[in-house]
GULO-667056 format. One record per residue (C-alpha): residue number from 1; y, x, z. Coordinates in pm, whole numbers, plus 50000, padded with zeros to 5 digits. Each point is the difference from the previous one (the first is absolute). Last residue first. Layout:
BEGIN
NODE_NUM_Y_X_Z
...
// end
This chain:
BEGIN
NODE_315_11213_90022_81685
NODE_314_49743_49728_49893
NODE_313_50034_49842_49675
NODE_312_50152_49628_50011
NODE_311_49760_49720_50004
NODE_310_49962_49992_50377
NODE_309_50361_49962_50030
NODE_308_49987_49692_49785
NODE_307_49703_49870_50198
NODE_306_50146_50038_50335
NODE_305_50323_49834_49900
NODE_304_49799_49706_49849
NODE_303_49802_49965_50321
NODE_302_50326_49960_50193
NODE_301_50126_49750_49751
NODE_300_49686_49789_50063
NODE_299_50044_50028_50378
NODE_298_50391_49931_49986
NODE_297_50262_50252_49943
NODE_296_50294_50006_50264
NODE_295_50301_49791_49967
NODE_294_50379_50069_49977
NODE_293_50090_50282_50212
NODE_292_49808_50279_50183
NODE_291_49942_50197_49708
NODE_290_50382_50058_49950
NODE_289_49979_50177_50318
NODE_288_49828_50272_49810
NODE_287_50242_50040_49730
NODE_286_50278_49996_50278
NODE_285_49819_50309_50187
NODE_284_49962_50158_49654
NODE_283_50371_49981_49938
NODE_282_50050_50139_50365
NODE_281_49779_50318_49948
NODE_280_49805_50148_50249
NODE_279_49662_49801_49929
NODE_278_49696_49915_50195
NODE_277_49814_49654_49943
NODE_276_49970_49793_50321
NODE_275_49797_49684_49939
NODE_274_50023_49711_50242
NODE_273_49793_49741_50146
NODE_272_49688_49990_49757
NODE_271_49722_49772_50075
NODE_270_50117_49762_49730
NODE_269_49980_50254_49729
NODE_268_50314_49945_49807
NODE_267_50184_50306_50169
NODE_266_49774_50267_49798
NODE_265_50055_49815_49668
NODE_264_50361_49948_50059
NODE_263_50044_50371_50082
NODE_262_49812_50123_49705
NODE_261_50194_49771_49749
NODE_260_50341_50064_50168
NODE_259_49943_50370_49962
NODE_258_49906_49966_49649
NODE_257_50313_49811_49927
NODE_256_50068_49660_49891
NODE_255_49795_49807_50254
NODE_254_50132_49643_50051
NODE_253_49686_49793_50016
NODE_252_50017_49898_49635
NODE_251_50147_50338_49933
NODE_250_49667_50137_50009
NODE_249_49906_49810_49688
NODE_248_50192_50248_49789
NODE_247_49773_50288_50089
NODE_246_50183_50303_50168
NODE_245_50055_50262_49741
NODE_244_49781_50295_49955
NODE_243_50070_50335_49951
NODE_242_49905_50117_50349
NODE_241_49803_49737_50153
NODE_240_49706_50188_50116
NODE_239_50229_50303_50124
NODE_238_50206_49755_50208
NODE_237_49686_49860_50137
NODE_236_49870_50344_50138
NODE_235_50329_50110_50155
NODE_234_49905_49902_50366
NODE_233_49780_49706_49898
NODE_232_50302_49801_49933
NODE_231_49941_49757_50262
NODE_230_49928_50296_50235
NODE_229_49999_49832_50347
NODE_228_49985_49643_50093
NODE_227_50070_49860_50342
NODE_226_49745_49722_50098
NODE_225_50068_49764_50293
NODE_224_49687_49932_50211
NODE_223_49890_49620_50066
NODE_222_49646_50086_50029
NODE_221_49869_49771_49738
NODE_220_50266_50131_49759
NODE_219_49951_50365_50101
NODE_218_49623_49945_49929
NODE_217_50075_49864_49658
NODE_216_50238_50271_49925
NODE_215_49739_50279_50120
NODE_214_49710_49888_49828
NODE_213_50027_50001_49646
NODE_212_50361_49995_49934
NODE_211_50033_50350_50150
NODE_210_49835_50164_49704
NODE_209_50258_49871_49739
NODE_208_50150_50305_49872
NODE_207_50116_49947_49650
NODE_206_50245_49744_50097
NODE_205_50070_50189_50329
NODE_204_49917_50008_50333
NODE_203_49978_50292_50272
NODE_202_50000_49850_50369
NODE_201_50203_49934_50297
NODE_200_49859_49799_50271
NODE_199_50194_49762_50233
NODE_198_49996_49799_50332
NODE_197_49670_50162_50101
NODE_196_49801_49878_50291
NODE_195_49696_50227_49959
NODE_194_49634_49914_49935
NODE_193_49982_49831_49665
NODE_192_50295_50190_49856
NODE_191_49817_50313_50148
NODE_190_49700_49918_49817
NODE_189_50183_49980_49647
NODE_188_50178_50321_50081
NODE_187_49689_50210_50037
NODE_186_49870_49836_49676
NODE_185_50303_50067_49822
NODE_184_50038_50380_50115
NODE_183_49798_50120_49697
NODE_182_50268_49835_49789
NODE_181_50294_50200_50107
NODE_180_50346_49832_50026
NODE_179_49959_49907_50346
NODE_178_50231_49830_50277
NODE_177_49982_49866_50379
NODE_176_50159_49740_50190
NODE_175_50283_49921_50254
NODE_174_50275_49750_50022
NODE_173_50283_49985_50231
NODE_172_50003_50337_50159
NODE_171_50211_50069_50328
NODE_170_49891_49656_50164
NODE_169_49791_50178_50261
NODE_168_49699_49840_49873
NODE_167_50069_50133_49643
NODE_166_50031_50345_50139
NODE_165_49680_49965_50172
NODE_164_49848_49871_49667
NODE_163_50126_50290_49847
NODE_162_49845_50245_50236
NODE_161_49667_49811_49961
NODE_160_50037_50037_49623
NODE_159_50023_50409_50048
NODE_158_49678_50088_50187
NODE_157_49732_49779_49855
NODE_156_50153_49999_49684
NODE_155_49970_50341_49934
NODE_154_50169_49991_49660
NODE_153_49988_49667_49830
NODE_152_50220_50132_49702
NODE_151_50313_50016_50202
NODE_150_49999_49773_50335
NODE_149_50255_49737_49946
NODE_148_50339_49950_50149
NODE_147_50217_49681_49908
NODE_146_50325_49888_50122
NODE_145_50117_50262_50222
NODE_144_50160_49919_50363
NODE_143_50226_50201_50249
NODE_142_50287_50102_49770
NODE_141_50026_50325_49796
NODE_140_49842_50061_49648
NODE_139_49934_50376_50085
NODE_138_49959_49960_50384
NODE_137_49725_49716_49934
NODE_136_49818_50218_49741
NODE_135_49998_50319_50242
NODE_134_49866_49764_50289
NODE_133_49716_49889_49775
NODE_132_49920_50368_49923
NODE_131_49993_50112_50372
NODE_130_49780_49694_50063
NODE_129_49734_50140_49762
NODE_128_50062_50372_50073
NODE_127_49910_49875_50388
NODE_126_49717_49825_49864
NODE_125_49849_50274_49809
NODE_124_49833_49868_49683
NODE_123_49642_50096_49925
NODE_122_49936_50175_49665
NODE_121_49945_49836_49658
NODE_120_50236_50225_49832
NODE_119_50277_49976_50237
NODE_118_50034_49747_50270
NODE_117_50360_49990_50097
NODE_116_50074_49668_49830
NODE_115_50228_49712_50049
NODE_114_50187_49791_49733
NODE_113_50331_49855_49943
NODE_112_50156_49663_49903
NODE_111_50355_49904_50037
NODE_110_50100_49642_49920
NODE_109_50344_50061_49886
NODE_108_50322_49808_50070
NODE_107_50040_50070_50350
NODE_106_49999_50382_49967
NODE_105_50233_49982_49687
NODE_104_50315_50147_50149
NODE_103_50030_50278_49689
NODE_102_49984_50282_50267
NODE_101_49730_49871_50145
NODE_100_49789_49899_49690
NODE_99_50069_50365_49852
NODE_98_49907_50174_50320
NODE_97_49658_49791_50017
NODE_96_49952_50066_49627
NODE_95_50031_50380_50067
NODE_94_49767_50016_50284
NODE_93_49706_49775_49856
NODE_92_50026_50158_49664
NODE_91_50007_50376_50106
NODE_90_49627_50068_49909
NODE_89_49807_49662_49958
NODE_88_49756_50060_50308
NODE_87_50272_49879_50239
NODE_86_49958_49662_49806
NODE_85_50199_49737_49785
NODE_84_50018_49654_49904
NODE_83_50338_49802_49957
NODE_82_49968_49631_50005
NODE_81_50348_49813_49940
NODE_80_50077_49918_49644
NODE_79_50286_49759_49923
NODE_78_50194_50156_49727
NODE_77_50243_50177_50231
NODE_76_49721_50111_50246
NODE_75_49825_50181_49703
NODE_74_50322_50156_49850
NODE_73_50088_50128_50344
NODE_72_49655_50154_50035
NODE_71_50008_50151_49648
NODE_70_50358_50137_50025
NODE_69_49948_50141_50341
NODE_68_49714_50198_49911
NODE_67_50189_50140_49701
NODE_66_50287_50092_50189
NODE_65_49790_50157_50297
NODE_64_49868_50243_49744
NODE_63_49819_50207_50283
NODE_62_49788_50192_49714
NODE_61_49689_49884_50180
NODE_60_50157_49651_50010
NODE_59_50038_50011_49627
NODE_58_49640_50085_49956
NODE_57_49867_49721_50261
NODE_56_50171_49751_49788
NODE_55_49856_50145_49678
NODE_54_49640_49945_50154
NODE_53_49967_49846_50361
NODE_52_50293_49793_50140
NODE_51_49906_49620_49919
NODE_50_50228_49728_49938
NODE_49_49978_49629_50010
NODE_48_49885_49717_49787
NODE_47_49831_49680_50132
NODE_46_50320_49924_50226
NODE_45_49877_49942_50362
NODE_44_49958_49661_50171
NODE_43_49890_49996_50360
NODE_42_49700_49768_50045
NODE_41_49884_50186_50311
NODE_40_49633_50136_49952
NODE_39_50029_49890_49606
NODE_38_50289_50214_49912
NODE_37_50177_49740_49769
NODE_36_50070_50080_49642
NODE_35_50347_49995_49850
NODE_34_50116_49950_49600
NODE_33_50373_50070_49958
NODE_32_50193_49687_49926
NODE_31_50054_49916_49637
NODE_30_50288_49876_49763
NODE_29_50289_50224_50090
NODE_28_49783_50309_50096
NODE_27_49845_49998_49678
NODE_26_50306_50035_49820
NODE_25_50101_50267_50172
NODE_24_49659_50175_49952
NODE_23_50039_49923_49635
NODE_22_50325_50185_49996
NODE_21_49782_50323_50124
NODE_20_50169_50333_49892
NODE_19_50346_49872_50146
NODE_18_49809_49935_50332
NODE_17_49899_50382_49987
NODE_16_50339_50112_49926
NODE_15_50144_49784_50298
NODE_14_49745_50164_50215
NODE_13_50093_50341_49923
NODE_12_50390_49940_50006
NODE_11_49970_49856_50369
NODE_10_49792_50312_50096
NODE_9_50231_50229_49847
NODE_8_50309_49804_50187
NODE_7_49831_50031_50323
NODE_6_49915_50365_49968
NODE_5_50357_50081_49886
NODE_4_50146_49803_50317
NODE_3_49744_50159_50231
NODE_2_49726_49807_50120
NODE_1_49919_49977_50392
// end
């Protein structure tokens, strides 16, 4: 339970964040949040969610519950639902689960986490894998988790069958695997052909188009949802656009900040189901959610975005 002081602080943070983004409120009045279907079921999810690596994991490591509560509450209050975490993200899963349960948000969040007990290419211990899954269930509570993916295609022969078992038991709704390392793409592609994935998680950004070549078309053909990571290239894109204004023509599809520019690009590929940028700040969460409003760039606009970024000096 929140104390009165914590509740007031959370409310103040959210109100302050909204005050910084009057255009978001105006957009809410005229636009519904864009959603995409999960191909295996047709369930709709908002195209922008929240990741828990990077800055989120930093505040979690400091046990800054107020910051974690603030950004999660802000996401949900403004129509977001998908939260992606992992036991490998330091304290992120544990601290976020505590915040979600204290705020009473469990039924409003699409909770996605990961499984990986195979270190540095080693074989996974099935007992340890099951123990890690049970810890994830204990943290978030309840008897079902929305999505669990094998982290970075690690020992799929051992770990993925365990996820399939949990899905058959009704404890996990969706399963899949992730990779943010291009040397793993070939293996991921073969797994997408061979295994009954509901989701993959992959790195993708306006300056990182490798997934478009083979993985995105295959996901569309196989009916696999795509969760995008690193739409800002970690900090790479921020460094590249430093000192540059968002081009005026981006306002034609509703992008008025660089975050909206990058997120609208990532979400606009038809294979993409949801984009999960990490943040620990409510006003950044609102900026991110604004990218899910209005319309997304069309193919000609996407190409113009790529060319604009390519013309800037590399960071």
